[in-house]
C-alpha positions as CSV (number, residue, x, y, z in Angstrom):
1,X,-16.6,4.5,-10.5
2,X,-18.8,4.6,-13.3
3,X,-21.9,6.1,-11.3
4,X,-19.9,8.7,-9.8
5,X,-18.4,9.7,-13.1
6,X,-22.0,10.1,-14.9
7,X,-23.3,11.8,-11.9
8,X,-21.0,14.5,-12.8
9,X,-21.0,14.3,-16.6
10,X,-25.1,15.2,-15.4
11,X,-23.5,18.0,-13.1
12,X,-22.1,19.8,-16.0
13,X,-25.4,19.4,-18.4
14,X,-23.9,16.4,-20.2
15,X,-25.6,13.1,-20.8
16,X,-24.3,10.0,-18.9
17,X,-23.0,7.8,-21.4
18,X,-20.2,10.4,-21.9
19,X,-18.5,8.8,-18.8
20,X,-18.2,5.4,-20.4
21,X,-16.6,7.3,-23.3
22,X,-14.3,8.6,-21.4
23,X,-13.2,5.9,-19.4
24,X,-13.2,3.8,-23.1
25,X,-9.9,6.4,-23.5
26,X,-8.5,6.2,-20.4
27,X,-8.3,2.6,-19.8
28,X,-8.7,1.0,-23.5
29,X,-7.2,3.4,-25.9
30,X,-5.0,5.1,-23.0
31,X,-5.0,8.3,-23.7
32,X,-3.1,11.1,-22.2
33,X,-5.0,14.0,-23.4
34,X,-8.1,15.0,-23.1
35,X,-7.8,16.7,-26.5
36,X,-6.9,13.3,-27.6
37,X,-10.7,12.2,-26.9
38,X,-11.8,12.5,-30.4
39,X,-15.7,11.6,-30.2
40,X,-16.2,13.8,-27.3
41,X,-17.4,17.3,-28.4
42,X,-14.7,19.7,-28.3
43,X,-16.3,22.1,-25.7
44,X,-16.8,18.8,-23.7
45,X,-12.5,18.4,-24.2
46,X,-12.1,22.1,-23.1
47,X,-14.1,21.6,-19.5
48,X,-12.7,18.5,-18.9
49,X,-9.4,19.8,-19.8
50,X,-9.8,23.0,-17.2
51,X,-11.5,20.9,-14.1
52,X,-9.4,17.4,-14.4
53,X,-6.1,15.9,-14.9
54,X,-5.1,12.8,-16.8
55,X,-1.6,11.2,-15.2
56,X,-0.5,12.5,-11.9
57,X,2.4,10.5,-11.4
58,X,6.2,11.0,-13.4
59,X,8.6,8.1,-13.6
60,X,11.9,9.3,-12.3
61,X,14.3,6.2,-12.4
62,X,13.4,2.8,-14.3
63,X,16.0,0.0,-13.6
64,X,16.3,-3.7,-15.5
65,X,17.4,-6.5,-14.1
66,X,19.6,-9.2,-15.4
67,X,16.6,-11.5,-15.1
68,X,14.2,-8.7,-16.8
69,X,13.0,-7.7,-13.4
70,X,12.2,-4.2,-13.7
71,X,11.4,-1.5,-10.8
72,X,10.3,1.5,-11.5
73,X,10.6,4.7,-9.1
74,X,7.7,7.3,-9.4
75,X,7.1,10.8,-8.3
76,X,3.8,12.3,-7.2
77,X,2.5,15.6,-7.9
78,X,3.5,16.0,-4.2
79,X,7.2,15.0,-4.5
80,X,6.6,12.2,-2.5
81,X,8.5,9.0,-4.1
82,X,6.6,5.3,-4.4
83,X,8.0,1.8,-5.8
84,X,6.7,-0.1,-8.5
85,X,8.2,-3.3,-9.2
86,X,7.4,-5.9,-12.8
87,X,8.3,-9.2,-12.0
88,X,8.7,-12.0,-14.8
89,X,7.8,-15.8,-14.7
90,X,9.7,-17.8,-12.2
91,X,10.5,-20.9,-13.8
92,X,10.0,-22.2,-10.0
93,X,6.7,-21.3,-9.2
94,X,4.8,-21.6,-12.9
95,X,6.9,-23.4,-15.2
96,X,9.2,-22.4,-18.1
97,X,6.4,-21.6,-20.6
98,X,4.0,-19.1,-18.3
99,X,3.5,-15.4,-19.5
100,X,2.5,-14.3,-16.6
101,X,3.7,-10.8,-15.7
102,X,3.2,-9.7,-11.8
103,X,3.3,-6.5,-11.1
104,X,3.8,-5.5,-7.6
105,X,2.3,-1.7,-6.2
106,X,2.5,0.6,-3.5
107,X,-0.6,1.9,-1.5
108,X,1.5,4.0,0.8
109,X,4.4,6.5,1.0
110,X,6.7,5.0,3.4
111,X,4.9,2.3,6.4
112,X,4.3,3.0,9.7
113,X,4.6,-0.6,10.7
114,X,7.9,-1.0,11.1
115,X,8.9,-4.6,10.0
116,X,12.4,-5.1,10.8
117,X,13.3,-6.7,7.7
118,X,11.8,-3.6,5.2
119,X,13.2,-0.5,4.1
120,X,10.0,1.0,3.2
121,X,9.2,2.1,6.5
122,X,12.7,3.4,7.7
123,X,11.6,6.8,7.1
124,X,8.3,6.5,8.9
125,X,4.8,7.0,6.8
126,X,4.0,10.2,4.6
127,X,0.5,9.4,3.5
128,X,-2.0,7.0,1.9
129,X,-2.0,7.2,-2.0
130,X,-5.6,7.8,-3.5
131,X,-7.1,5.2,-5.8
132,X,-5.8,6.7,-8.8
133,X,-2.5,7.3,-7.7
134,X,-2.7,3.3,-7.0
135,X,-4.3,2.3,-10.7
136,X,-1.6,4.6,-12.7
137,X,1.0,2.7,-11.6
138,X,-0.5,0.0,-13.7
139,X,-0.9,2.1,-16.5
140,X,2.7,4.0,-16.6
141,X,4.4,0.3,-16.0
142,X,2.1,-0.7,-19.0
143,X,2.7,2.1,-21.5
144,X,6.8,1.7,-20.3
145,X,7.0,-2.2,-21.0
146,X,4.6,-2.4,-23.5
147,X,3.0,-5.3,-22.4
148,X,-0.2,-6.4,-20.3
149,X,0.1,-7.0,-16.7
150,X,-1.8,-10.4,-15.7
151,X,-1.2,-10.4,-11.7
152,X,-1.4,-8.1,-9.8
153,X,0.2,-7.7,-6.2
154,X,-0.7,-5.5,-3.4
155,X,2.7,-5.7,-1.8
156,X,5.0,-2.7,-2.6
157,X,5.3,0.4,-0.4
158,X,2.9,0.6,2.8
159,X,0.2,-1.6,4.4
160,X,-2.6,-2.2,2.0
161,X,-5.3,-2.7,4.9
162,X,-4.5,0.3,6.4
163,X,-5.2,2.1,3.2
164,X,-8.7,-0.2,3.6
165,X,-10.9,2.5,1.5
166,X,-9.0,3.7,-1.3
167,X,-7.7,0.0,-2.0
168,X,-10.9,-1.6,-2.1
169,X,-11.8,1.6,-4.6
170,X,-8.7,1.0,-7.1
171,X,-9.5,-2.9,-7.0
172,X,-13.1,-1.9,-7.6
173,X,-12.1,-0.1,-10.9
174,X,-9.0,-2.4,-11.9
175,X,-11.5,-5.6,-11.5
176,X,-14.7,-3.7,-13.6
177,X,-14.8,-4.3,-17.1
178,X,-14.7,-0.7,-17.9
179,X,-12.0,-0.3,-16.0
180,X,-8.4,-2.4,-15.9
181,X,-10.8,-5.5,-16.7
182,X,-8.6,-7.8,-14.8
183,X,-10.2,-10.8,-13.0
184,X,-10.5,-10.8,-9.0
185,X,-8.4,-14.0,-8.7
186,X,-5.1,-12.5,-10.2
187,X,-5.1,-9.9,-7.9
188,X,-3.6,-10.7,-4.5
189,X,-4.0,-8.0,-1.4
190,X,-0.7,-8.8,0.9
191,X,-1.3,-7.6,5.1
192,X,1.3,-7.6,8.0
193,X,-1.6,-8.9,10.1
194,X,-4.3,-6.1,10.1
195,X,-6.6,-8.7,11.9
196,X,-9.9,-6.1,11.7
197,X,-9.2,-5.2,8.2
198,X,-8.6,-8.8,7.6
199,X,-12.1,-9.7,8.6
200,X,-13.7,-6.6,6.6
201,X,-12.0,-8.0,3.3
202,X,-13.6,-11.1,4.1
203,X,-16.8,-10.0,3.9
204,X,-16.5,-8.0,0.4
205,X,-18.2,-9.9,-2.6
206,X,-14.9,-9.5,-4.6
207,X,-12.7,-13.3,-4.8
208,X,-9.4,-11.2,-4.4
209,X,-6.9,-13.2,-2.9
210,X,-5.0,-13.2,0.1
211,X,-1.5,-13.0,1.7
212,X,0.0,-12.7,5.2
213,X,3.0,-11.6,5.7
214,X,4.1,-14.4,8.9
215,X,8.0,-14.5,8.5
216,X,7.5,-15.5,12.5
217,X,5.5,-19.3,13.5
218,X,5.7,-18.5,17.3
219,X,5.0,-15.0,18.8
220,X,8.7,-13.8,19.8
221,X,10.2,-14.7,16.7
222,X,7.4,-12.6,15.0
223,X,7.3,-10.3,17.3
224,X,11.0,-9.6,16.9
225,X,10.9,-9.1,13.1
226,X,7.3,-7.4,12.7
227,X,6.2,-5.0,15.7
228,X,2.5,-5.3,14.5
229,X,2.5,-8.7,16.2
230,X,2.3,-6.9,19.4
231,X,-1.1,-5.4,18.8
232,X,-2.6,-8.7,16.9
233,X,-0.6,-11.3,17.9
234,X,-0.8,-15.1,16.4
235,X,-3.9,-15.9,17.9
236,X,-5.7,-13.2,16.5
237,X,-4.2,-13.0,13.5
238,X,-5.1,-16.8,13.0
239,X,-8.2,-16.5,14.1
240,X,-9.1,-14.0,11.1
241,X,-7.6,-15.8,9.0
242,X,-9.6,-18.6,9.9
243,X,-13.0,-16.2,9.2
244,X,-11.3,-15.4,5.9
245,X,-10.7,-18.5,4.6
246,X,-14.4,-19.9,5.9
247,X,-16.1,-17.1,4.2
248,X,-13.7,-17.3,0.7
249,X,-13.1,-20.6,0.4
250,X,-9.9,-20.1,-1.2
251,X,-6.6,-21.1,0.0
252,X,-4.4,-18.8,2.0
253,X,-0.8,-17.6,1.0
254,X,1.9,-17.2,4.0
255,X,4.7,-15.2,2.9
256,X,7.9,-16.2,5.5
257,X,10.7,-14.3,4.8
258,X,14.1,-16.4,5.1
259,X,16.7,-14.5,8.0
260,X,19.9,-16.1,8.8
261,X,19.8,-17.4,12.7
262,X,16.5,-15.4,12.9
263,X,13.0,-17.2,11.8
264,X,15.4,-20.0,9.8
265,X,15.1,-22.9,12.6
266,X,13.4,-26.5,12.3
267,X,11.6,-25.3,15.4
268,X,10.1,-22.6,13.2
269,X,9.4,-24.7,10.3
270,X,7.9,-27.1,12.6
271,X,5.6,-24.6,13.9
272,X,5.0,-23.0,10.7
273,X,3.8,-26.4,8.8
274,X,1.4,-26.4,11.9
275,X,-0.3,-23.3,11.1
276,X,-0.6,-23.9,7.7
277,X,-2.0,-27.3,7.9
278,X,-4.6,-26.2,10.4
279,X,-5.3,-23.4,7.5
280,X,-4.8,-25.3,4.6
281,X,-2.6,-22.5,3.8
282,X,0.5,-22.3,1.0
283,X,3.9,-21.1,2.0
284,X,6.0,-18.7,0.0
285,X,9.4,-18.8,1.1
286,X,11.3,-15.9,0.5
287,X,15.4,-15.8,0.9
288,X,16.0,-12.0,2.7
289,X,17.1,-9.3,0.1
290,X,19.5,-7.5,1.9
291,X,19.0,-3.9,2.8
292,X,21.5,-1.3,3.5
293,X,21.4,-0.2,7.3
294,X,20.1,-3.4,8.4
295,X,22.5,-6.4,10.0
296,X,20.2,-9.5,8.8
297,X,21.5,-11.6,5.6
298,X,20.1,-14.4,4.1
299,X,20.7,-18.1,5.2
300,X,22.8,-20.6,3.2
301,X,20.9,-22.0,0.4
302,X,21.5,-25.6,2.2
303,X,19.4,-24.4,5.1
304,X,16.4,-22.7,3.5
305,X,15.8,-26.0,1.4
306,X,15.6,-27.7,4.7
307,X,13.5,-25.6,5.9
308,X,11.3,-26.3,2.9
309,X,12.1,-29.6,3.5
310,X,10.1,-29.8,6.8
311,X,7.3,-28.3,5.4
312,X,6.9,-30.5,2.6
313,X,7.7,-33.7,5.2
314,X,4.6,-32.5,6.8
315,X,2.2,-32.2,3.9
316,X,2.5,-28.4,3.3
317,X,2.5,-26.8,-0.1
318,X,5.4,-24.4,-0.2
319,X,7.7,-22.7,-3.1
320,X,11.3,-21.5,-1.8
321,X,11.5,-18.4,-4.5
322,X,14.4,-17.5,-6.6
323,X,15.8,-14.6,-6.3
324,X,14.7,-11.6,-8.8
325,X,15.8,-8.1,-9.0
326,X,18.7,-8.4,-6.2
327,X,20.8,-6.4,-7.9
328,X,18.4,-3.5,-8.7
329,X,17.5,-3.1,-4.8
330,X,14.0,-4.5,-5.8
331,X,13.3,-5.2,-2.1
332,X,10.6,-2.8,-1.0
333,X,11.7,0.6,-0.6
334,X,15.4,0.6,-1.4
335,X,15.4,2.4,-4.4
336,X,13.2,5.3,-3.0
337,X,15.6,5.8,0.3
338,X,19.0,5.8,-2.2
339,X,17.1,8.3,-4.3
340,X,16.1,10.5,-1.3
341,X,19.6,10.2,0.2
342,X,21.5,10.6,-2.8
343,X,24.0,13.4,-2.8
344,X,23.2,16.5,-4.9
345,X,24.8,16.8,-7.6
């Protein structure tokens, strides 16, 4: 944070205002070296280069989709791999004239929660990302595409709320006027349902948005898909959601991946409608994105639309996401797994 950086400058005998100059070079001018920071004294630039690094992640692969979705595979300093996805505006969600560019970023290497539809956890959890590694995903993608990201979702690899302290630290820098400068209402945190951390997040002053990966509207179905439901079943999770909603006065989003003959029945739709109506939440329906090594498939389009029809008939705001990035393995963890398991030439 700005205050911490100013203190570090004081420790090395430099005035505190140098901290703001440095941050301006990093987040406004996007300098890639200390040598480029021409308004800092040469001696200070040498000291900074000896003690700190600018940039720690390396782009390994960048894949572009026919619908302009871009997927990035980044290598961390310890050779671990993470993924980041840039998603263009979807006419079904935002209208043809929208310029929304959503970046889906990772908070962990792998994932410990083992959601049955997701490739991120197939190889287990490795470690949490540091705040700088989280933020640098934004910098590298904007550098690559030449455009600013104006919508951010913590919905990539990992469970964001399991890396709570570094997540909040990253969000603080992303939101700060001296940092990325992205408004809190353009930042969404997605969670598989860690009820205690949802309550903690509710007590934070930032007006960030919350999305719940629900994927099952009854305990038996949700537990089949999401093992975390054993620890935080729906009653506990939804009580935490009510607390969040009451504190933030914001509309929650329930993410619901439609899986053929698993959670796409009329009964599940009716139960989901009841949950969403109780919390005045909106529902984002996502057709399942096939993952190599998993047997589930997406429902036929007619069944997807019928499911949404049940929600709408009960007054629940819902969207049926138009598929993006299917041809570039854009589902969480897929590209990383492909790269990790690829034969060495």
